[in-house]
C-alpha positions in Angstrom: 128.2 91.2 67.4 130.5 89.3 65.0 129.6 88.3 61.5 128.7 84.7 62.4 126.2 85.9 65.1 124.7 88.5 62.8 124.4 86.0 60.0 122.4 83.7 62.3 120.0 86.4 63.3 119.6 87.5 59.7 118.9 83.9 58.7 116.3 83.5 61.4 114.6 86.7 60.3 114.7 85.8 56.6 113.5 82.2 57.0 109.9 82.0 55.6 107.1 80.9 57.9 109.0 81.7 61.2 108.0 85.3 62.1 108.7 87.0 65.4 106.6 84.6 67.5 108.2 81.5 66.0 111.7 83.0 66.4 111.1 83.7 70.1 110.0 80.1 70.7 113.1 78.8 69.0 115.3 81.2 70.9 113.7 80.1 74.2 114.3 76.4 73.3 117.9 76.7 72.0 119.2 79.8 73.7 120.7 81.6 70.7 120.2 82.2 67.0 123.4 80.4 66.2 122.4 77.3 68.2 119.1 77.0 66.3 121.0 76.3 63.1 123.4 73.9 64.7 120.5 71.4 65.3 120.0 68.4 63.2 116.8 67.6 61.2 115.5 65.1 63.8 115.7 67.7 66.6 114.0 70.4 64.6 111.2 68.1 63.5 110.4 67.2 67.1 109.5 70.9 67.6 106.8 71.1 64.9 106.0 70.3 61.3 108.3 69.0 58.7 107.7 72.2 56.7 109.1 74.3 59.6 112.1 72.0 60.0 112.8 72.1 56.2 112.6 75.9 56.2 115.2 76.1 59.0 117.5 73.7 57.3 117.4 75.6 54.0 119.6 78.7 53.9 117.6 81.7 52.4 118.8 82.6 48.9 119.2 86.2 49.9 121.2 85.6 53.1 124.7 86.0 51.8 123.8 89.3 50.1 121.9 90.6 53.1 124.8 89.8 55.5 127.3 91.5 53.2 125.0 94.6 52.8 124.4 94.8 56.6 128.1 94.5 57.5 129.0 97.2 55.0 126.2 99.4 56.3 127.4 99.0 59.9 131.0 99.8 59.0 130.0 102.9 57.0 129.5 105.1 60.1 129.8 104.9 63.9 126.2 105.9 64.5 124.7 102.6 63.1 124.0 99.5 65.0 121.8 96.4 65.1 120.3 95.2 68.4 118.6 91.8 68.9 116.1 90.5 71.4 117.9 90.1 74.7 120.7 92.6 73.9 121.4 95.0 76.7 120.6 97.9 74.3 117.2 96.5 73.3 114.4 98.9 74.2 112.8 97.5 77.4 109.4 99.0 76.6 109.1 96.8 73.5 109.5 93.6 75.5 106.0 94.3 76.8 104.2 94.7 73.5 102.4 91.8 71.8 104.8 91.2 69.0 108.3 92.5 69.8 110.7 92.4 66.8 113.7 90.1 67.0 116.0 92.6 65.3 116.1 96.4 65.3 118.3 98.5 63.1 119.2 101.9 64.6 120.7 105.0 63.1 121.6 108.0 65.2 123.5 109.5 68.1 120.8 108.8 70.7 121.5 105.6 72.5 119.0 105.6 75.4 118.9 101.9 76.0 122.6 101.3 76.3 123.7 99.9 79.7 125.3 103.2 80.6 122.2 105.3 79.8 119.4 102.9 80.9 118.6 104.8 84.0 118.5 108.2 82.3 116.0 107.5 79.6 113.9 110.5 78.7 110.1 110.0 78.8 108.8 109.3 75.3 105.6 110.7 73.8 104.2 109.7 70.4 102.7 112.4 68.2 100.9 111.1 65.2 98.4 112.4 62.7 97.4 113.0 59.1 99.7 113.0 56.2 97.6 115.8 54.8 96.9 118.0 57.8 95.3 121.4 57.7 97.7 124.3 58.2 96.5 124.6 61.7 97.0 120.9 62.4 100.6 121.0 61.1 101.3 124.1 63.2 99.8 122.4 66.3 102.0 119.4 65.8 105.1 121.5 65.5 104.3 123.8 68.4 103.3 121.0 70.8 106.4 119.0 69.9 108.5 122.1 70.5 107.1 122.6 74.0 107.6 118.9 74.7 111.2 119.1 73.5 111.8 122.0 75.8 110.3 120.0 78.6 112.8 117.2 78.1 110.5 114.6 76.4 111.6 112.5 73.5 109.0 112.9 70.7 108.3 109.7 68.8 106.7 109.6 65.4 106.9 107.9 62.0 108.8 110.3 59.7 105.7 110.5 57.4 104.6 113.7 55.6 102.4 116.1 57.5 102.0 115.7 61.3 104.8 113.3 61.7 107.4 115.5 60.0 106.2 118.6 61.9 106.4 116.7 65.2 110.0 115.7 64.6 110.9 119.2 63.4 109.3 120.8 66.4 111.1 118.6 68.9 114.4 119.5 67.4 113.5 123.2 67.3 112.8 122.9 71.0 116.2 121.6 71.7 114.9 118.1 72.5 115.4 114.7 71.0 113.2 112.8 68.7 112.8 109.2 67.6 111.5 108.1 64.2 110.2 104.6 63.6 110.1 103.9 59.9 108.6 101.3 57.6 111.6 100.8 55.3 115.1 99.7 55.6 117.4 102.3 57.1 119.4 102.6 53.9 116.3 104.3 52.4 114.5 107.5 53.3 110.8 107.6 52.7 109.4 110.0 51.8 112.3 111.5 49.9 111.1 115.0 50.9 112.3 114.2 54.4 115.9 113.4 53.5 117.2 116.5 55.2 115.0 115.9 58.2 116.2 112.4 58.5 119.8 113.6 58.6 118.9 116.1 61.4 117.2 113.3 63.4 120.2 111.0 63.0 122.5 113.8 64.2 120.5 114.5 67.4 118.1 111.6 67.8 117.4 108.1 66.5 115.8 106.4 63.5 114.6 102.8 64.1 113.4 100.0 61.8 112.6 96.4 62.2 112.9 95.8 58.5 116.1 94.6 56.8 118.2 97.0 54.7 116.9 97.4 51.2 113.2 97.0 52.3 111.2 99.4 50.1 108.2 101.4 51.3 105.6 98.6 51.2 102.1 99.6 52.2 101.7 96.7 54.7 104.8 97.7 56.7 103.5 101.1 57.9 100.6 99.9 60.0 102.9 97.2 61.4 105.5 99.7 62.6 102.8 101.6 64.5 102.9 99.1 67.3 106.5 100.2 67.9 105.6 103.9 67.9 103.0 103.4 70.6 105.1 100.8 72.4 108.1 103.0 72.9 106.0 105.9 74.3 104.2 106.6 77.5 101.4 108.1 75.6 100.2 108.9 72.1 98.9 112.3 71.0 96.7 112.4 67.9 96.8 115.8 66.3 94.5 115.3 63.3 93.2 112.1 61.8 90.4 110.9 59.5 88.1 108.1 60.8 90.1 105.5 58.8 93.7 106.2 59.3 97.0 104.8 60.5 96.9 107.3 63.4 93.8 105.7 64.8 95.6 102.3 64.5 98.4 103.7 66.6 96.0 105.1 69.2 94.2 101.8 69.4 97.5 99.9 69.9 98.5 102.4 72.6 95.2 101.8 74.4 95.7 98.0 74.1 99.2 98.5 75.5 97.8 100.3 78.5 99.2 103.7 77.4 97.5 107.1 77.6 95.8 108.4 74.5 95.3 112.1 73.8 93.5 114.0 71.0 93.3 117.6 69.9 89.7 118.6 69.0 89.0 120.5 65.8 86.2 121.8 63.7 83.1 119.6 63.4 83.1 120.4 59.7 86.7 119.1 59.1 87.1 115.5 58.0 90.6 115.6 59.6 89.0 116.2 63.0 86.6 113.3 63.0 89.2 110.7 64.1 90.2 112.9 67.1 86.6 113.4 68.0 85.9 109.7 67.8 88.9 109.0 70.1 87.6 111.6 72.6 84.1 109.9 72.6 85.9 106.6 73.3 87.7 108.0 76.3 90.9 109.7 75.0 91.8 112.9 76.9 90.8 116.1 75.2 94.0 118.2 74.9 94.0 122.0 74.6 97.6 122.6 75.8 100.8 120.8 76.2 100.3 121.2 79.9 97.3 118.9 79.7 99.5 116.0 78.5 102.3 116.6 81.0 99.8 116.6 83.9 98.1 113.4 82.7 101.5 111.6 82.4 102.5 112.9 85.8 105.6 114.5 84.3 107.4 117.7 85.4 105.3 120.8 85.1 105.9 123.2 82.2 106.6 125.9 84.7 110.0 124.3 85.2 110.9 124.8 81.6 108.8 127.7 80.4 109.1 131.3 81.5 106.9 132.6 84.3 104.1 135.1 83.6 106.2 138.1 84.2 109.0 136.8 81.9 109.2 136.5 78.1 107.1 133.9 76.3 108.6 133.2 72.9 110.4 136.5 73.1 107.2 138.4 74.0 107.4 140.4 77.3 104.4 140.2 79.6 103.6 143.8 79.0 103.4 143.2 75.2 100.6 145.3 73.7 99.0 142.1 72.5 98.0 141.3 76.1 96.5 144.7 76.6 94.6 144.4 73.4 92.9 141.2 74.7 91.0 143.2 77.3 88.7 141.7 79.8 86.3 139.9 77.5 86.7 137.3 74.7 87.8 139.2 71.6 87.7 138.2 67.9 90.8 137.9 65.7 89.6 140.8 63.6 89.3 143.0 66.6 92.8 142.0 67.9 94.2 142.7 64.4 92.6 146.1 64.4 93.8 146.9 67.9 97.4 145.7 67.4 98.0 146.4 63.7 99.7 143.0 63.4 99.5 141.0 60.2 97.1 138.0 60.3 99.8 135.4 60.1 102.0 137.0 62.8 99.0 137.5 65.1 97.9 133.8 64.7 101.4 132.5 65.3 101.8 134.6 68.5 98.4 133.6 69.8 99.0 129.9 69.1 102.4 129.9 70.8 100.8 131.4 73.9 97.8 129.1 73.8 100.0 126.0 73.5 102.1 127.1 76.5 98.9 127.6 78.5 99.8 131.3 79.0 96.9 133.3 77.5 94.5 132.9 80.5 97.3 133.2 83.1 98.8 136.3 81.5 95.4 137.9 81.1 94.8 137.2 84.8 98.1 138.9 85.7 97.1 141.8 83.5 93.7 142.1 85.3 95.5 142.1 88.7 97.9 144.8 87.6 95.1 147.0 86.3 93.1 146.5 89.5 96.1 147.8 91.5 96.3 151.0 89.4 
């Protein structure tokens, strides 16, 4: 895209009163952004109100600065790009949502919608949740995302504190890819605590924004970006959420887009679980393991990426004393701790890893069979 074409797209996006819907109508009529601004006043006034025509005929005061800033940003590194509606590299999934953005700014090495990669796009799954999760909720987000990363899924989230950040981190820890949809310009990182995480995502994944460079973290932009998170994904998993939260907005948008919605249940006493419980009552799939999600999405089984029952699970051999300590009946954490001598944090982490992988019941079953043969 040359400077003239980029300038026309920026002018279209910066012209007040147009919006994505108006821009799409203009593009359908005139064929390109540059052609829109080549029309005379009479032609533009035939399309609608005088106010709309006057807006299109008046160059936005910030256009020159925005064009210079964007060109400098693009030239600053080879992992930066701008794609527009109709470009070969525009995400096809976003063409089906209600309000697809006309411009997308992208930062990262992942380029799944380029013509050369279009047939090899990894399935995407959104993981969203509270900015202030419980320790268990944050751990769930990271562990689920790690398993999904190992399974070859691209984890999509919003780079926010809490569940979002844990999901991005987990996907990268699992050797997978992750995609962050943000509510600011890509020359800013919000929150600042995620600066290092944003660099990691840019190195192995992708950060996307529909907002021009320099856009600060405005409150209204975060619910708006949620339609992109759900739109890019085959399904949305809500880890923890209050009844009034952006995560439930994302889940609602996913349902409206015909996508699957998943929710992890929690304590009935926790406010952070009420949003998930509400979603389950409304028909979201209750999720207890990563396998539940993969099966519902009709994706490859975890057995193709996780070790079998007789192999190591997170470095733990199947004859680990932890399995023997479980016994034949349900057992409390205190009892397991007494039997194994493990510290509480280590014991919880090992049990969680096995539970997320859907291994506890299967490994116990294998243990029972081995004991029956003795």
